[in-house]
N, C-alpha and C positions, 0 to 999 in steps of 0.2 A: 715257871717264867713264861712259858709259851701260852698259858691259859688266859689271855688277855682279850676282851671283847674286841670284835673286828672294828667297831667304831673308834677304838682307842689305838689302832695301828696306823702308822705313817710309813709308806713305802716311798722312797725317793732315790734318785741317782745324783751323785756329784759329778759335774761335768765342766769342763773349761779347757783353756789353752794349756799346753804342757808347761809345767813349772808354775802354774798359777796358784798352788797351795791346796789342791784337792785332797791329795793323800795326807798331807800334814794336818788338814782339818779333820779327816777321819780319824787319824791317830789321836788327835786330842779329844774328839767325841767319844771314842772307844775308852779312853782313860776316865772321862767324866762319868761314863756309864758303868765303870768298874769292871769293865772287861779285861783291862791290862793294869799292871802295877806301876808303870810309868810311861810317860809319853814317848813314843817311838818317833824316829826321824829318818826320812828317806835318804838325807844327806850323809849319815853316818852308818847306814845299813841296818838300822834297829827298827824299821817301820814294820807294824804288824801287817799293814796292807800291802806294801811292795815286798813280798817275802820270797818270790821264786829267784832261782839262780839268774835268769835273764834280766829280771827287773833290777836285781842288786848290781849286776855287771853294767848295765846302761844307765842306771839312776832314774829310770822313768817307770811309769806304770804301763804295763802291757796288756794284762788281762782284766776284764770285768769281774769283780769279786764282791759277793754279798757279806754283810756284817749286820748284827742286831743286837739289841740290848733293851733293857727296861729303864724308863726314865720317869722320875717323879718331877713334873713341871712345877713352875712357880705358883700355878693355881692348885697345887697339891694333887692334881689328877695324874694317875699313872698311865703313861703312854709306852708303847713298843716302837722303837725306831728301827726300821729296816733300811740300810743304806747300801748302795752299790757304787763302789769306786770304779771310775772308768779311765781309760787312757786319754791324755790330751794330745799326744803326738798324732799327727795327721794319718801316718801309715796304718794305725790301729783303729781306725774309725769304725770298723765292723763291730768291735766290742762295745763301742759307745752306742751305736744304733740298737743292738740287742737290748742294753740297759734301758734305753728311752722307750722301747716298745712294751716292755713288761712291768715298768714302775708306774706310780700314780702321780708322780711330780718330779721336778728337776730342781737342784740347787746348783747354780752356775756361778763358778769362782772367777773373780777378776782381780789380777794382781794390781794393786794400787800404783806400783812403780812403772808398770807396763801398760796399763789401760786395756781396752778392747782390742783383741788380736784375732787372727784368723781362726784359731782354735775356739775362742769365745763365740765367734759368729757360726762356726759348725754346731757347737753346743746348742746355741739358740735355736738354729734351724732344725736340729734333731727334735728338740722339744716342741717347737711350733708346729712341726708336721703332724703331731697328734693333738695339738692344742693342749699340751700338758700344762697344768698349773706349775709355776716356777718362782723361785726366788734367786737373789743375787747376793753373794757373800763377797764383799770387798776385802781382800786378804792383804797380808804383809804390811800393815799399817805401822809396824814397829820400825820400818826402814827410815833412814835420814831423808829429809826434804820431801815428805809424802803429804799430799793434801787429799783428804777424804772428799771434800767438796768439789775438787776439780774432777775426780773420777766419777763422782755422782752426776756432775753436769754432763760429762761425755756419755754416760749411760742414759740419761734423760734425752739428750739430743738424738741418741740413736733409737730408743725404743719408747720415748714419750714420757709424759707426766704420770702415767700409770706406775712408773717405778718410784716407790715412796719408801724413804728410809724408816726403818723400824727399830734399828739399833744404831745410835750415834756415838762417835767418840767424844769424850770430855776432855777439857783442857788439862786435866790432871792424869790423863792417860788411863782412864777407865771406859766402861761402856754404859751408856744409858739405854735401857729397855723402854721404848715409849709407851707401849701398852701396859706395862706392869709397875711403871714407877709413878707413885702418887705425885700430884701437881706440886706439893709443898717440898718435895724432895729433888725437884728438878733444879740444877744449877742456874743461878740468875742469868748468866750470859746465853742460856738455851731456852729460856721460858717462852719468849715469843715465837721462837722457831718451833718448839714442841706444840704449842697451842695452835699454830698454823697447820702443822701436820695432822694433829688430831681432828681439827675442823675438816680437813680434806678427807680424812679416813671415815668421819661420820657420813659425809656426803656420798662417799663410794659405797658404804654399808647400805645406805638408804636407797640407792639406785637399783639395788638387787631386787626390790619388791615394790609393787605399786602402793601398797598400804603403808609401808615405811616412807615412801616418797612423799605420800599425802601427809603423813605425820611430821615429816622434816619441814615441809613447806608451810605447815601451820605453826612452826616454831616450837613443836613439842620434842622433848629430849627422847631419844632412843633408850629402851632399857638396856641393861648390860648384856642380857641374853640376845636381844635383837641386834645390838652392835656387833657382838662376837659373831653371831651367825651370818650376818650381812657381810662381815670381812671374809669369812671362810667361803662364802658364796662368790664374792668378788675375786678371790684368789683362785677358786676353782675354775672360774670363767676366763681367767687370765686378763681381767680388767684391772687387777691390782697385782703388781709385782713388787713384793716386799724386798727391801735392800738392807743388808746387815753389815755392820762394821766389825771386823774381826782381826785379831792378831794371835796366832798360836804362840810365837816366841814370848810375846808380852802377856800371854795369857789374858786377854780380854775379848769380849764379845762372843765367844763360843757358847757359854751356857745360856746367854741371852738369845743367841740364834736358835739353840735347841728348843728354848721356850717358845719361841715364835713359831717354829716348825710344828711343835706339838699343837699349838692353838690354831694355826692357819692352814696347814696343808691338809689335804683331803684324806679320808679313810677309804679303804677299798670299797666300802659301801657307796662312797659319793662317786665312784668312777667305774660304773659298769661298762663292760666291753661287749663288742658285737662279735658274734661268731660268723663263719663263712656264709651260713645260711641267712644272716641278717637279723637273726634274733638276739636280744640283749641278754647277757648273762650277769646276774646279780650275785654279789659276794655273800651268799647265804649258805649256812651250814647244813640246812635240811634239803638243799637242792642236790641233784646228782653231781658226782665229782667231775670236774673238768679242769683242764690245765694246758700249758704249752711249754714245750721245751725250747729254751733260749740258750743254752750252752752245754757243750760236752767237754769233759775233761778226763784224760786217763791218768789216774793217780797211781804212783809206783806201788804203793802198798794196798790200796783198796781196790783198784781196777778202774773200770769205766764208771764215771760219775755223770749222771744226767740231771742237769739242773731244770727245776720246773717251777714256773710261777702258777700257783693254784688260783683259779678264778671262782670256783664254787664247790661246795660240798666239803666232805671230809675224806682224808686218805689214811689208811692204816697198814701196817705191815701184814702180809699174808693175803691182802685183797687182790681179786683179779680185776684188771683194768684193760681197757681196749684202746688200741692206736688206729683210729680211723684213717689216717694218712697212709698207713701201710697195710690196713686191714689185717692186723695181727692182735692177738691177745697177749698180755703180759701179766706177771705176777710180781707184786710189790714184794721186795725181799727186805731192805732196810731203808728207813727214811732218816737222813741227816740234815741238821742244821749246820751250815758251814760258815765260820767266821775266819777268813783268811785260810790258814793251813790247819786250823783247829776245827774238828768236827764233833758233834754232840748227837748221839742217837735220840730219835723221838719216837714216842709211842703213837703219835698221830700228828697230821698236819691238817690245816683247814684253809677256807678261803681266806686270801689275802697273803698267805705264806709263800716264801721263796725257799725251796728245799732242794736237796740232791737225792736222787734214788740210785741204788746200786743194782747191778746184775741184770739190767734190762737188756734183752737179747736183739730186739728189732728196732729200738727207738732211738732216733738221732735228732739233732738241731732241726727246729721248725716243725716237728711233728707234734700233732695234738694228742691229748690222752683224756679218756673220759670213762665214766661208768658204762659197762656192757649194756648195749640197747639204747643208749641216749643219743649216740652218733653226733656229739658236739665236735665241731672242727673249727679251727681259728685260721684267719688268713695268715699266710707265711710272712715272716719278716723279710723285707726286701733290702739287698745289699748292692752298694755300687759295683760296677764292673772293675776288676783289678786293672792296674796301669803299668806294672813293672813285671819283668820276667827273667828268670834265671834258667838256662838249660843245665840241668843237674845230672851228674853221673857218680857211681861209687868211687871212693878213693882207692880201694883195693878190691881184690876179687872176693875177700871174705865178706865184704858188705853188699856185694852184687845180689845175693839172694835175699837180703833184708831190706833193700831200699824201697821196694814197691809197698810193703806192709808199713814201713816207717813213715813214708810220705802219705799214705792213705789216712793213717791215724791223724797226722797233723792237719790235713784238710778237712776231716770230719770235725776236729775241735774248733778250727777257725774258719767261719764262713766266707771270709773275704780273701781266702786263698783258692786256688784252682789248679788242679794237676791235669796236664793235657799230654798225651802221647801223640806227637805230631808224625803222622804216616808219610807226610811229604819229606820232612827233613830228617826223619828217624831219630828225633831227639826227645827226650823226657823234659817237659818244660813246666816249671813251677811259676805260677802267676800270684802276684800279691799287690798290696796297695803302695808299695815303694821299696827302695833298695834295703832300707833298714828292716822293714816288715820281713822281707825275704831272708836277710841275714839272721834275724832273730828266730825265724822258723827253722832254718838249718841248725842254729845252735841248740834249739829246744830238742830237735830230733837226736843230735849228738849227746846232750846230757841225759835224755831219757832212754833212748834205744841204743846208744853207743854205735851209731851208723854215722860214718863221715863221708861226706860228699864234696866234690869240687863243682864249681860252676863257671859258666861263661855266658857271654851274650848269645842269645839263640839265633840260629839261622832263620832267614826270612822265608816264608812258605810262598815262593813265587808261583804263578800259574803261566800258562801259554796259552795263546789263541791265534786265529788267522785273520788277516785282513783283506784277503782276496779269495777267489774261488779257484778250485782245482779239481783235477780228475786223478784217479789212481786205479791200477790194474795189477793183479798178481794171479799167476797160475801156480798152485802148489801140486807138483807131480812127482812122486817118488816110487820107484819100483826096485826092490831089493830082494827078489825072490818071495813067492807066496802072494798074498794080498797086498796091493799097493795102496797108495794114497793119492787122491785127486780131488781137487776143488779149485775153482776159478771164479774170481769176483771182478766187477767193474763198478766203480763208484764215482760220485760227485760229491764235493762238499763246499759249503759256503758259510760265511759268518751267520750266526743266530743271535737274535735279540735275547737278552737274559730273560725277558718276561715271556718269552715264547716257550711253550711247553714241549712241543714236538721237536725232537732231535733226530729221529730215525724215520726214514720214509722208504717203504717198500715199493719200488716201481718196476718190479719184475713182471714180465708178460711172457705167455707161451711156455711156461714151465722151464725157463732157462736154468733155474734151481729149484728143485723140489721144495715144497712148503715145509717139510719137516727138517730141512737144513737151514731155513731162514733164522730161527732162534740161535743156532750156532754162530751164524754171521754176526747177528746182533751182540752176542757175547764177545766176539772177536773185536767188534768196534768199540765196546766198552773198555776192554783191556788195552786196545791201542790208544785211547784216550788218557790212560793213566801215566803215560810217559812221552813227554813232547821231545822234539828234536833239539832244542835249544839247551836247556839245562837238566832235561829229565823230569820236569814238573808235569802235573796234570794239565791237559788241554781243555779248556772250557769254551762255551758259546760257539759250538760247531754243529751244523746239521749235516747229517750223512744221508745220501741217497743211494741206494743199492738199485742199479738199474739193468744189470745184465750179468751173465756168468755161464758156467757150463758144469756138467757133472758126468760121472762114469757110473754106469749101472752097478758095477761090482766094487771098484775102488774108492768111490766117494764115501766120506764120513764126516761126522761132526767135527772131529779134530781137524781134518784137512780144510773144511770150510772156515773154521776159526782161524787157523794159521793164515789162509788166504786174505781173510778180512783184515787182520792185524796189518799185513805187509801192504795191502793195497791202501789202507788208510794212512800209514806212515808215508807212502809215496805222494799221496794227495795233500797231506799237510805241508810237506816240504816244498810243493809247488804253489802253495797259498799264501805266501809272504807271512810266515809265522812271526809273532812278537812276543815279547816277554811282559807279564803284567805283574804289578806289585799291589800289596794290600794297602789301601788308604784308610787312615783312621780319622774319625770325627773328634776333635779336640776342644775342650772347653777349659780355659785357664782363668782362675780367679786371683787377682792381685790387687794390692793397694795402688792407688793413683800413681805414686812416684815411680813405679816399676813398669809402667805401660810401655815406655819407649824400649826399654831393655828387653822385654819379653817378645814385643812385636819384631824387634830385630833379630832375636834368637830364632823365632819361628820362620822368619824370611830365609835365614842361613840354612834352615832345614827343609827347604823347598816347600814350605807350608804356603797355603793360600788362605789369607785372612778373609773371613766372611763377614765379621761384624764385631763391633765393640759397644759396650754400654754398662751403665751402673747396675749393680746387683747387690742388695744387702749392704750398702755402704762401701763396696769395693768395686772393682772394675772387671768385667768379664769380656774375655776375647775368645771368639769362636774361629776355627780353622780347620781345614783339611790338610793333613800332614801324612806323608808316607811312613809306614810302620818302621822301615829300615832306620829312620831318622829319630825314632822315639825311645829307643832302648836306654838312652843316657839322660833323657829329658827330666826324669824325676830329680836326679841329683844336681843337675844344671839349674833347675828352677829353684830348688832349695838354696843353692848356693848364691844365685843372683838375688833372691829376695829375703835372704836371711832367715829362711824357714817360714816366711809369711805368705807364700803362694801356694796354691793347690791347683789340681786339674783332674778332669774326668776324660776317659777315653773310650770310644766304642768303635768296632769295625764298621766301616761305611761301604766299601766297594773295592773292586780292583780296576786299576788304570795302567796304561802302557808306560813302562819305564823309558825315560829319555834314552835316545840311542847311544849316547856317549857313556852313559852308566851301564846300559844293558850289555855293551860289548865287554865291559869290565867283569860283569857278573858271569856272562857266558864263558870268558876265558878262564875265570876262576874255577868254574865248574869243570871245565875240560882238564885243568891242571889237576884237580882233585881226583878225577877218575884215573888219570895216568899214574898218580901216586899210589 
């Protein structure tokens, strides 16, 4: 089945808003490919695509998963369709990004009853980022009071007249394939419309080549091959976005969509990729092997599965390959074609394939793989910064020893999660793209590793600084029989600009402190800055000047001067008007127009400073600076206010002084915590 020429392979990702029919469409395609005996359904838990425990429990796609099969198109040509089902829910955008980066085209689903939604926009943006060829499947046309033309009009208003219907619904509830239906078989009520569409397609095909344009303007007809190749080129360049009318439940439009994809979407040959060195990699079997890891998954029975998109060459079991990202050699054990939870062992895989490798020891997501000596490396896939966080801890002592490994496995599998051990708050913090994302991650860990965790809102990692100057002095003198301890330091401190590099200045003269003890003093100052007087947080943006001191020929030691330095620094900080600082986040919120007032008001209640507003991709973008302490619940609040149609990005910006009335509460809480 896999020995199909590269030119006849079609790799594409299904993307769209959650609930827009992606998974149902995949299930229907798999049935028509003969991969399953009946059409599965996400609603009743029989979907071949949404098969994991977490997906069944939540009723949504969570993981990006490849499927493929051989299809005989209407032209009688045999094609291999390789599809990746992707999540539509905003929290799982990392999986969608992976799929968009390693496929050759995108099929974006739009629910006819809901129209273009935030998830549709995100899908479009992911495809547009790589200028991926794309098509649009208008789904759920079996619902009552649904109008295909209204949805098509919205699509055209958003993305232009390049969006052209290729499959139309007919008045008797069937689908009309414009490219494959002879003129004499077109229903009378659609003849004029179909003729207009075909005329437009001829023009688009002609525009792809100067000789075809000349032929078109001279009134000559394009040959069937010229027309077909011109359309493929137009789709490849995203000048033509084919639109398909489909309904899985009414069973129309799916086969016609498969025919159009077979005819119009690019092959791996049509979409060479650039490696990090700038060279183009062509999908040729006689080239050195190269590929990129786009997903890792730990299977309960097989172990670690490393999903690879092969860009060139041939891969066989037993081959030695090279990971230039890690500078490590690997040996290929087993090559698997993965269709949901079904795996098929392969004797070889070649350019254009998406496969899973087992038992790789050093290779993880975003790593490149190639033939030894070829040094081919691909640009890493870039993921958005996580925006939601849980402080996690084991539910019982039994799980305490396993929590680290379980969390590590989860973050390796999911690139949009991040695990941080906060040395300031002494918490283990799991970051993700939203509350549901984090909930599902913890569910997945429990289901797979049997490790249960509790979670709560993380503590804020405050900092401290000074607003004035001050001096400090301490003499460390201890005599308890035998050799004593002696060290004395005099210091001055002042606020330091964050951009200023120099934080320690040695102003000693006359050998007041011998040079061999100065490094110990510096170590003492470093240690003293780790714990401020207000809440015990790190003190930042302070310049320390050591200008005097004294020593003893016998009793002075590095330890003595380190202790003296810590104590003199603490005295100076308390005299220099210390203040509490909080992290400020740079926030960008994307919402439909009607929610602008609600979201602006919400940001204001969170002490946010709104910096700007403006249109972006048919929606409205609000940029603001907001204290991190106010952002931990923002994800669920935004989703509630916008009915799931809003999204946001968040990155650390800087530290700012906490308002005095709030700072006193934080300081008091820290004191109470110490007493407890």
